[in-house]
C-alpha positions as CSV (number, residue, x, y, z in Angstrom):
1,I,-15.0,-9.3,9.4
2,V,-11.5,-8.0,8.7
3,S,-10.9,-5.6,5.9
4,A,-7.5,-4.6,4.4
5,G,-8.5,-1.0,5.1
6,V,-9.2,-1.3,8.8
7,S,-6.4,-0.5,11.3
8,L,-7.4,-3.2,13.8
9,R,-4.4,-4.9,15.5
10,E,-4.1,-8.6,16.3
11,E,-3.3,-7.8,20.0
12,D,-6.5,-5.9,20.3
13,L,-8.6,-9.0,19.6
14,P,-10.3,-10.6,22.6
15,T,-10.0,-14.4,21.9
16,D,-7.5,-16.9,20.5
17,E,-10.1,-17.8,17.9
18,D,-10.4,-14.2,16.8
19,R,-6.6,-13.9,16.5
20,R,-6.5,-17.2,14.5
21,K,-9.1,-15.9,12.0
22,Y,-7.2,-12.6,11.8
23,R,-4.0,-14.4,10.9
24,E,-5.9,-16.6,8.4
25,F,-7.3,-13.5,6.7
26,W,-4.0,-11.8,6.3
27,T,-2.3,-15.0,5.1
28,K,-5.0,-15.3,2.4
29,M,-4.8,-11.6,1.6
30,N,-1.0,-11.8,1.1
31,N,-1.0,-15.0,-0.9
32,E,-4.3,-15.4,-2.7
33,L,-6.8,-12.5,-2.8
34,D,-4.7,-10.0,-4.7
35,A,-5.4,-12.2,-7.8
36,Y,-8.8,-10.5,-7.8
37,S,-7.6,-6.9,-7.6
38,V,-7.9,-4.6,-10.5
39,K,-4.8,-2.7,-11.6
40,K,-5.4,1.0,-11.8
41,W,-4.3,2.7,-15.0
42,I,-2.6,5.5,-13.0
43,A,-0.4,2.9,-11.2
44,S,0.8,1.6,-14.6
45,E,1.5,5.1,-15.8
46,L,3.4,6.2,-12.6
47,I,5.5,3.0,-12.5
48,A,6.4,3.4,-16.2
49,L,7.5,7.0,-15.6
50,H,9.7,6.0,-12.7
51,K,11.1,3.0,-14.6
52,S,12.0,5.3,-17.5
53,R,13.9,7.5,-15.1
54,G,15.8,4.6,-13.6
55,D,14.3,5.1,-10.1
56,T,14.2,2.3,-7.6
57,I,10.6,1.4,-7.0
58,Y,9.4,0.3,-3.5
59,F,6.0,-0.8,-2.4
60,V,5.2,-0.2,1.3
61,T,2.0,-1.6,2.8
62,K,0.5,-1.5,6.3
63,R,-0.6,-5.1,5.8
64,I,0.3,-7.8,8.4
65,Y,3.2,-10.0,7.3
66,T,2.3,-13.6,8.2
67,G,5.5,-15.4,7.1
68,S,4.6,-15.7,3.4
69,E,3.4,-13.5,0.6
70,K,2.9,-13.5,-3.1
71,L,2.3,-9.8,-3.5
72,T,5.9,-9.1,-4.5
73,E,5.8,-11.6,-7.3
74,L,2.4,-10.3,-8.5
75,L,3.6,-6.7,-8.6
76,R,6.8,-7.6,-10.4
77,R,4.8,-9.5,-13.0
78,E,2.0,-6.9,-13.4
79,F,4.4,-4.0,-13.7
80,A,7.2,-5.8,-15.5
81,L,9.7,-5.1,-12.8
82,P,13.0,-6.9,-12.6
83,A,13.2,-10.1,-10.6
84,D,15.7,-8.4,-8.2
85,S,13.5,-5.4,-7.5
86,P,12.9,-4.8,-3.8
87,A,10.4,-7.0,-2.0
88,V,7.2,-5.4,-0.7
89,I,7.8,-3.9,2.7
90,F,5.1,-4.8,5.3
91,T,4.7,-2.5,8.3
92,S,2.2,-4.8,10.1
93,R,-0.3,-1.9,10.8
94,Q,2.4,0.4,12.0
95,P,2.8,3.8,10.3
96,K,4.9,3.8,7.1
97,T,7.1,6.6,8.2
98,K,10.0,4.4,9.4
99,A,10.0,2.4,6.2
100,F,10.0,5.6,4.1
101,R,12.9,6.9,6.0
102,E,14.8,3.6,5.8
103,I,14.5,3.5,2.0
104,R,15.1,7.2,1.7
105,A,11.9,7.8,-0.2
106,Q,11.9,10.9,-2.3
107,V,8.4,10.6,-3.7
108,S,5.5,8.7,-2.3
109,Y,2.1,8.0,-3.7
110,G,-0.9,7.1,-1.5
111,D,-4.7,7.2,-1.3
112,S,-5.2,7.5,2.5
113,D,-4.6,10.4,4.8
114,G,-2.2,8.1,6.8
115,D,-0.1,7.4,3.6
116,I,0.2,11.2,3.0
117,R,0.9,12.0,6.6
118,D,3.6,9.3,6.9
119,S,5.2,10.4,3.6
120,I,5.4,14.0,4.8
121,Q,6.8,13.0,8.2
122,A,9.5,11.0,6.5
123,G,10.5,14.0,4.3
124,A,9.2,12.6,1.0
125,R,7.2,14.5,-1.6
126,A,3.6,13.2,-1.0
127,I,1.3,12.7,-4.0
128,R,-2.3,11.7,-3.5
129,V,-3.8,9.1,-5.8
130,L,-7.6,9.3,-5.5
131,R,-9.2,6.1,-4.1
132,S,-11.3,4.0,-6.5
133,P,-15.0,4.2,-5.8
134,A,-14.9,0.4,-6.0
135,S,-12.5,0.1,-3.1
136,V,-13.5,-1.9,0.0
137,N,-11.7,0.7,2.1
138,H,-14.4,3.2,3.1
139,E,-12.2,5.2,5.5
140,A,-12.8,8.9,4.8
141,T,-10.0,10.8,2.9
142,H,-9.3,14.5,2.9
143,N,-7.7,15.0,-0.5
144,G,-5.3,18.0,-0.4
145,R,-5.7,18.6,3.3
146,F,-1.9,18.2,4.0
147,G,-0.9,20.4,1.1
148,E,0.0,17.3,-1.0
149,E,-0.4,17.3,-4.8
150,V,-3.5,15.5,-5.9
151,L,-3.7,13.5,-9.2
152,E,-7.1,14.5,-10.5
153,N,-9.1,11.8,-12.2
154,S,-6.9,9.1,-10.8
155,E,-9.7,7.4,-8.9
156,N,-10.9,5.3,-11.9
157,D,-9.6,1.9,-12.7
């Protein structure tokens, strides 16, 4: 079983069949499965705030890029972003620090310790959004551990 929240890498898998299934999962994840995701109210609020300020909004994910994705299109539609807004940046299970530096991120929101750590290492203001209790990612989080701001009550959909 592969989960979007697990940091398993393709090269760590023992067989060609395992690697094929891994690729198949990520292709489905990037092109089909997001249709079943629930948009969090806090995401809508934060994106509306940044749009009102004229900020450029980037989405950075540690997902594996498999050559195609519909996540960019879905996010543009769900959050009424312009058609020419930046495409989602896939780091393929690598830390997000390099991507944050390349886009010169000033503010970064995340729910995982890795998101917060990568943001701080890139020099961005890290803000913790609490993970939904319905999330399939059960990796432990340590809210506030890195001195980041924490958006209280942001865990609910």
